[in-house]
C-alpha positions as a Python dict, from the first residue, in 0.01 Angstrom:
ca = {
    (1, 'X'): (0, 0, 0),
    (2, 'X'): (191, -257, 351),
    (3, 'X'): (571, -325, 215),
    (4, 'X'): (643, -673, 194),
    (5, 'X'): (1005, -772, 202),
    (6, 'X'): (1143, -1007, -51),
    (7, 'X'): (1352, -1173, 265),
    (8, 'X'): (1355, -1149, 617),
    (9, 'X'): (1630, -867, 802),
    (10, 'X'): (1673, -1074, 1133),
    (11, 'X'): (1663, -1410, 1185),
    (12, 'X'): (1495, -1545, 1520),
    (13, 'X'): (1564, -1894, 1488),
    (14, 'X'): (1687, -2088, 1175),
    (15, 'X'): (1308, -2265, 1174),
    (16, 'X'): (1171, -1918, 1143),
    (17, 'X'): (1294, -1722, 935),
    (18, 'X'): (1501, -1775, 584),
    (19, 'X'): (1864, -1700, 516),
    (20, 'X'): (1878, -1435, 236),
    (21, 'X'): (2041, -1572, -46),
    (22, 'X'): (2372, -1451, -91),
    (23, 'X'): (2276, -1240, -413),
    (24, 'X'): (1991, -1248, -312),
    (25, 'X'): (1850, -839, -212),
    (26, 'X'): (1563, -715, -11),
    (27, 'X'): (1327, -540, -172),
    (28, 'X'): (916, -440, -163),
    (29, 'X'): (700, -593, -397),
    (30, 'X'): (364, -373, -534),
    (31, 'X'): (52, -462, -642),
    (32, 'X'): (-109, -351, -927),
    (33, 'X'): (-470, -356, -966),
    (34, 'X'): (-573, -572, -1358),
    (35, 'X'): (-916, -567, -1546),
    (36, 'X'): (-968, -803, -1836),
    (37, 'X'): (-1287, -628, -2086),
    (38, 'X'): (-1393, -858, -2379),
    (39, 'X'): (-1378, -647, -2648),
    (40, 'X'): (-1570, -587, -2925),
    (41, 'X'): (-1878, -803, -2814),
    (42, 'X'): (-2216, -803, -2559),
    (43, 'X'): (-2065, -1145, -2459),
    (44, 'X'): (-1903, -1227, -2228),
    (45, 'X'): (-1608, -1472, -2299),
    (46, 'X'): (-1629, -1349, -2674),
    (47, 'X'): (-1469, -1080, -2838),
    (48, 'X'): (-1080, -971, -2786),
    (49, 'X'): (-975, -963, -2429),
    (50, 'X'): (-754, -723, -2334),
    (51, 'X'): (-611, -669, -2034),
    (52, 'X'): (-566, -269, -1841),
    (53, 'X'): (-352, -144, -1580),
    (54, 'X'): (-547, 163, -1482),
    (55, 'X'): (-243, 315, -1207),
    (56, 'X'): (54, 217, -1418),
    (57, 'X'): (249, 591, -1377),
    (58, 'X'): (490, 354, -1156),
    (59, 'X'): (604, 105, -1394),
    (60, 'X'): (865, 138, -1628),
    (61, 'X'): (903, -32, -2031),
    (62, 'X'): (1079, -307, -1953),
    (63, 'X'): (810, -417, -1643),
    (64, 'X'): (526, -347, -1847),
    (65, 'X'): (622, -571, -2166),
    (66, 'X'): (770, -844, -1904),
    (67, 'X'): (388, -836, -1780),
    (68, 'X'): (213, -850, -2127),
    (69, 'X'): (417, -1184, -2209),
    (70, 'X'): (312, -1262, -1878),
    (71, 'X'): (-44, -1184, -1936),
    (72, 'X'): (-67, -1310, -2286),
    (73, 'X'): (-337, -1142, -2427),
    (74, 'X'): (-369, -1040, -2779),
    (75, 'X'): (-237, -638, -2601),
    (76, 'X'): (-210, -542, -2211),
    (77, 'X'): (-257, -132, -2175),
    (78, 'X'): (-84, 97, -1935),
    (79, 'X'): (-220, 403, -1814),
    (80, 'X'): (-67, 653, -1781),
    (81, 'X'): (-93, 1047, -1760),
    (82, 'X'): (-84, 1195, -2100),
    (83, 'X'): (196, 1430, -2197),
    (84, 'X'): (-56, 1653, -2340),
    (85, 'X'): (-278, 1835, -2193),
    (86, 'X'): (-615, 1840, -2486),
    (87, 'X'): (-624, 1425, -2362),
    (88, 'X'): (-773, 1273, -2127),
    (89, 'X'): (-454, 998, -2024),
    (90, 'X'): (-166, 838, -2239),
    (91, 'X'): (-271, 442, -2308),
    (92, 'X'): (52, 258, -2428),
    (93, 'X'): (-56, -38, -2551),
    (94, 'X'): (179, -393, -2502),
    (95, 'X'): (185, -697, -2727),
    (96, 'X'): (397, -1012, -2622),
    (97, 'X'): (633, -945, -2818),
    (98, 'X'): (619, -519, -2877),
    (99, 'X'): (481, -234, -2813),
    (100, 'X'): (235, -41, -3084),
    (101, 'X'): (170, 298, -3185),
    (102, 'X'): (-194, 229, -3214),
    (103, 'X'): (-453, -53, -3190),
    (104, 'X'): (-782, -66, -3192),
    (105, 'X'): (-904, -260, -2948),
    (106, 'X'): (-732, -120, -2666),
    (107, 'X'): (-824, 175, -2746),
    (108, 'X'): (-1202, 133, -2689),
    (109, 'X'): (-1187, -160, -2388),
    (110, 'X'): (-938, 64, -2175),
    (111, 'X'): (-1131, 468, -2288),
    (112, 'X'): (-1415, 192, -2172),
    (113, 'X'): (-1204, 159, -1860),
    (114, 'X'): (-1178, 567, -1838),
    (115, 'X'): (-1561, 624, -1867),
    (116, 'X'): (-1635, 367, -1513),
    (117, 'X'): (-1404, 477, -1315),
    (118, 'X'): (-1471, 855, -1353),
    (119, 'X'): (-1203, 1039, -1573),
    (120, 'X'): (-1455, 1137, -1811),
    (121, 'X'): (-1636, 1322, -1725),
    (122, 'X'): (-2047, 1249, -1682),
    (123, 'X'): (-2292, 1276, -1969),
    (124, 'X'): (-1936, 1360, -2185),
    (125, 'X'): (-1974, 1191, -2500),
    (126, 'X'): (-1648, 1295, -2731),
    (127, 'X'): (-1289, 1235, -2566),
    (128, 'X'): (-970, 1253, -2674),
    (129, 'X'): (-684, 980, -2548),
    (130, 'X'): (-282, 1002, -2623),
    (131, 'X'): (-130, 697, -2779),
    (132, 'X'): (250, 647, -2974),
    (133, 'X'): (37, 740, -3283),
    (134, 'X'): (-78, 1044, -3160),
    (135, 'X'): (-393, 1205, -3031),
    (136, 'X'): (-697, 1010, -3001),
    (137, 'X'): (-1081, 1106, -3065),
    (138, 'X'): (-1299, 878, -2837),
    (139, 'X'): (-1728, 909, -2903),
    (140, 'X'): (-1955, 749, -2717),
    (141, 'X'): (-2288, 661, -2746),
    (142, 'X'): (-2535, 674, -2428),
    (143, 'X'): (-2704, 380, -2318),
    (144, 'X'): (-2696, 152, -2047),
    (145, 'X'): (-2470, -50, -2216),
    (146, 'X'): (-2279, 207, -2375),
    (147, 'X'): (-2098, 187, -2729),
    (148, 'X'): (-1729, 384, -2807),
    (149, 'X'): (-1616, 477, -3161),
    (150, 'X'): (-1305, 539, -3214),
    (151, 'X'): (-1185, 799, -3551),
    (152, 'X'): (-883, 662, -3710),
    (153, 'X'): (-518, 816, -3784),
    (154, 'X'): (-460, 851, -4170),
    (155, 'X'): (-465, 570, -4359),
    (156, 'X'): (-179, 456, -4536),
    (157, 'X'): (-115, 305, -4814),
    (158, 'X'): (141, 31, -4909),
    (159, 'X'): (256, -170, -5201),
    (160, 'X'): (4, -444, -5347),
    (161, 'X'): (88, -768, -5349),
    (162, 'X'): (30, -1068, -5647),
    (163, 'X'): (-277, -1313, -5603),
    (164, 'X'): (4, -1624, -5641),
    (165, 'X'): (223, -1446, -5335),
    (166, 'X'): (-54, -1337, -5144),
    (167, 'X'): (-255, -1702, -5200),
    (168, 'X'): (123, -1901, -5128),
    (169, 'X'): (91, -1723, -4809),
    (170, 'X'): (-224, -1808, -4718),
    (171, 'X'): (-221, -2132, -4855),
    (172, 'X'): (-501, -2118, -5026),
    (173, 'X'): (-520, -2196, -5413),
    (174, 'X'): (-524, -1811, -5660),
    (175, 'X'): (-875, -1883, -5766),
    (176, 'X'): (-983, -1864, -5429),
    (177, 'X'): (-911, -1494, -5388),
    (178, 'X'): (-1131, -1226, -5526),
    (179, 'X'): (-1035, -1023, -5833),
    (180, 'X'): (-931, -699, -5621),
    (181, 'X'): (-541, -663, -5600),
    (182, 'X'): (-400, -727, -5298),
    (183, 'X'): (-229, -445, -5054),
    (184, 'X'): (-64, -356, -4736),
    (185, 'X'): (-235, -108, -4594),
    (186, 'X'): (-198, 91, -4208),
    (187, 'X'): (-265, 317, -3975),
    (188, 'X'): (-100, 422, -3687),
    (189, 'X'): (232, 259, -3756),
    (190, 'X'): (13, -33, -3776),
    (191, 'X'): (-4, -270, -4120),
    (192, 'X'): (-177, -540, -4307),
    (193, 'X'): (-173, -739, -4605),
    (194, 'X'): (-569, -762, -4742),
    (195, 'X'): (-681, -1001, -4938),
    (196, 'X'): (-944, -1034, -5031),
    (197, 'X'): (-1162, -1341, -5089),
    (198, 'X'): (-1424, -1528, -5197),
    (199, 'X'): (-1604, -1715, -4950),
    (200, 'X'): (-1659, -1741, -4574),
    (201, 'X'): (-1551, -2095, -4609),
    (202, 'X'): (-1284, -1993, -4819),
    (203, 'X'): (-1098, -1788, -4524),
    (204, 'X'): (-1132, -1998, -4269),
    (205, 'X'): (-943, -2210, -4520),
    (206, 'X'): (-671, -1960, -4470),
    (207, 'X'): (-315, -2049, -4321),
    (208, 'X'): (-25, -1773, -4267),
    (209, 'X'): (277, -1920, -4429),
    (210, 'X'): (582, -1771, -4208),
    (211, 'X'): (815, -1852, -4429),
    (212, 'X'): (611, -1674, -4741),
    (213, 'X'): (562, -1406, -4439),
    (214, 'X'): (932, -1383, -4432),
    (215, 'X'): (1046, -1353, -4848),
    (216, 'X'): (726, -1109, -4844),
    (217, 'X'): (841, -902, -4649),
    (218, 'X'): (1161, -889, -4789),
    (219, 'X'): (996, -812, -5111),
    (220, 'X'): (805, -550, -5006),
    (221, 'X'): (763, -391, -4617),
    (222, 'X'): (1063, -528, -4374),
    (223, 'X'): (863, -385, -4060),
    (224, 'X'): (635, -621, -3901),
    (225, 'X'): (354, -709, -4111),
    (226, 'X'): (17, -881, -4053),
    (227, 'X'): (-264, -1023, -4278),
    (228, 'X'): (-546, -972, -4267),
    (229, 'X'): (-827, -1202, -4475),
    (230, 'X'): (-1141, -1130, -4530),
    (231, 'X'): (-1485, -1238, -4729),
    (232, 'X'): (-1765, -982, -4807),
    (233, 'X'): (-2090, -1053, -4721),
    (234, 'X'): (-2459, -881, -4702),
    (235, 'X'): (-2377, -715, -4352),
    (236, 'X'): (-2005, -659, -4463),
    (237, 'X'): (-1719, -849, -4403),
    (238, 'X'): (-1662, -1246, -4278),
    (239, 'X'): (-1254, -1108, -4103),
    (240, 'X'): (-979, -1319, -4002),
    (241, 'X'): (-597, -1133, -3882),
    (242, 'X'): (-289, -1312, -3839),
    (243, 'X'): (-2, -1142, -3684),
    (244, 'X'): (269, -1381, -3612),
    (245, 'X'): (507, -1093, -3627),
    (246, 'X'): (360, -928, -3313),
    (247, 'X'): (337, -1311, -3218),
    (248, 'X'): (-29, -1325, -3183),
    (249, 'X'): (-48, -1651, -3391),
    (250, 'X'): (-464, -1478, -3451),
    (251, 'X'): (-606, -1141, -3370),
    (252, 'X'): (-1030, -1216, -3216),
    (253, 'X'): (-1105, -878, -3332),
    (254, 'X'): (-780, -595, -3544),
    (255, 'X'): (-989, -231, -3502),
    (256, 'X'): (-650, -100, -3615),
    (257, 'X'): (-766, -306, -3935),
    (258, 'X'): (-1073, -217, -3980),
    (259, 'X'): (-1105, 146, -4054),
    (260, 'X'): (-829, 31, -4376),
    (261, 'X'): (-1029, -254, -4439),
    (262, 'X'): (-1343, -55, -4491),
    (263, 'X'): (-1161, 182, -4723),
    (264, 'X'): (-999, -134, -4959),
    (265, 'X'): (-1381, -227, -4984),
    (266, 'X'): (-1534, 53, -5079),
    (267, 'X'): (-1203, 134, -5310),
    (268, 'X'): (-1299, -201, -5467),
    (269, 'X'): (-1684, -153, -5443),
    (270, 'X'): (-1736, -458, -5248),
    (271, 'X'): (-1915, -203, -4954),
    (272, 'X'): (-2084, 119, -4944),
    (273, 'X'): (-1895, 410, -4945),
    (274, 'X'): (-2132, 752, -4956),
    (275, 'X'): (-2116, 952, -4643),
    (276, 'X'): (-2307, 798, -4341),
    (277, 'X'): (-2270, 443, -4454),
    (278, 'X'): (-2233, 192, -4193),
    (279, 'X'): (-2132, -161, -4202),
    (280, 'X'): (-2000, -498, -3997),
    (281, 'X'): (-1674, -716, -3971),
    (282, 'X'): (-1696, -994, -3842),
    (283, 'X'): (-1437, -1142, -3672),
    (284, 'X'): (-1252, -1422, -3443),
    (285, 'X'): (-1558, -1657, -3497),
    (286, 'X'): (-1339, -1928, -3666),
    (287, 'X'): (-1134, -1907, -3302),
    (288, 'X'): (-1420, -1929, -3130),
    (289, 'X'): (-1430, -1569, -2990),
    (290, 'X'): (-1647, -1418, -3233),
    (291, 'X'): (-1703, -1025, -3252),
    (292, 'X'): (-1864, -753, -3457),
    (293, 'X'): (-1631, -423, -3571),
    (294, 'X'): (-1890, -131, -3626),
    (295, 'X'): (-1794, 83, -3896),
    (296, 'X'): (-1902, 491, -3986),
    (297, 'X'): (-1779, 594, -4272),
    (298, 'X'): (-1842, 1008, -4294),
    (299, 'X'): (-1756, 1225, -4645),
    (300, 'X'): (-1783, 949, -4927),
    (301, 'X'): (-1491, 645, -4889),
    (302, 'X'): (-1430, 840, -4584),
    (303, 'X'): (-1261, 1116, -4625),
    (304, 'X'): (-1406, 1342, -4336),
    (305, 'X'): (-1328, 1043, -4141),
    (306, 'X'): (-1384, 673, -4098),
    (307, 'X'): (-1499, 534, -3736),
    (308, 'X'): (-1453, 206, -3554),
    (309, 'X'): (-1749, 135, -3315),
    (310, 'X'): (-1844, -137, -3069),
    (311, 'X'): (-1955, -276, -2721),
    (312, 'X'): (-1752, -376, -2439),
    (313, 'X'): (-1788, -607, -2168),
    (314, 'X'): (-1613, -602, -1867),
    (315, 'X'): (-1511, -964, -1728),
    (316, 'X'): (-1191, -1033, -1469),
    (317, 'X'): (-1084, -811, -1178),
    (318, 'X'): (-767, -874, -1006),
    (319, 'X'): (-389, -765, -918),
    (320, 'X'): (-81, -802, -1028),
    (321, 'X'): (213, -883, -721),
    (322, 'X'): (552, -812, -838),
}
């Protein structure tokens, strides 16, 4: 890689070479390749966009966070060597505001990059990647457009929230809520409050009241929290996700919350719970980025595992110079 200096080491003349500022130091400018992929879709410019930096071992944490803020997508992933012998690579996942321990669409989108660049051996249908939450298993359904699946980490139960409190959070009438009690659930240290509504129209009217969210966090869950709103459909669910605590007003597709969504729906008899069941969560439609998140159930109510899958569509290749 050619080295570019931030200021000249010598001056031929005042008109030829700029002078360095007294406090400016010479430094090499580095280039890092990245890709942008749309996840949970076959259609470019739909789904959830993701930036992936395939060769990020030289970047420190602070620079990764700055780059994620610069990219300004829901998440940006940096691929670095794994610390575990059983994992092909380590994924470091950043929102514009913070690093995440686990996230769904970054796992699938970045796994697609591993497939594309040959890190995954040809014909291999299952492999493991490392995230801060631990090893994550990824499966591949082969095809011209491969479908990727991740196995959800263990889902943790959190507190329940009253209907009126949940309705105030998303600024709709309590009469729009299903009878199922809203509850905080999470996987991979990524909790969300699940609020079931009676119709797609009610889901589309939801708007998070950040003041109410601060009150709710103080009362029930002091850590950063997302609000996941959905309505049952014949296919599964029609969903929206709000994550202002992470610097994301609305997320087009949230794989990390789709496993907990499946469990919540099965518990409340809003989705099939028999082993081998499959259903969908449609998310991002209201914001013009329709995403289809596929769900596979292993064991009754997913006791042997819940998988979340989808397609990945590459859209951009570029370089960043820092």
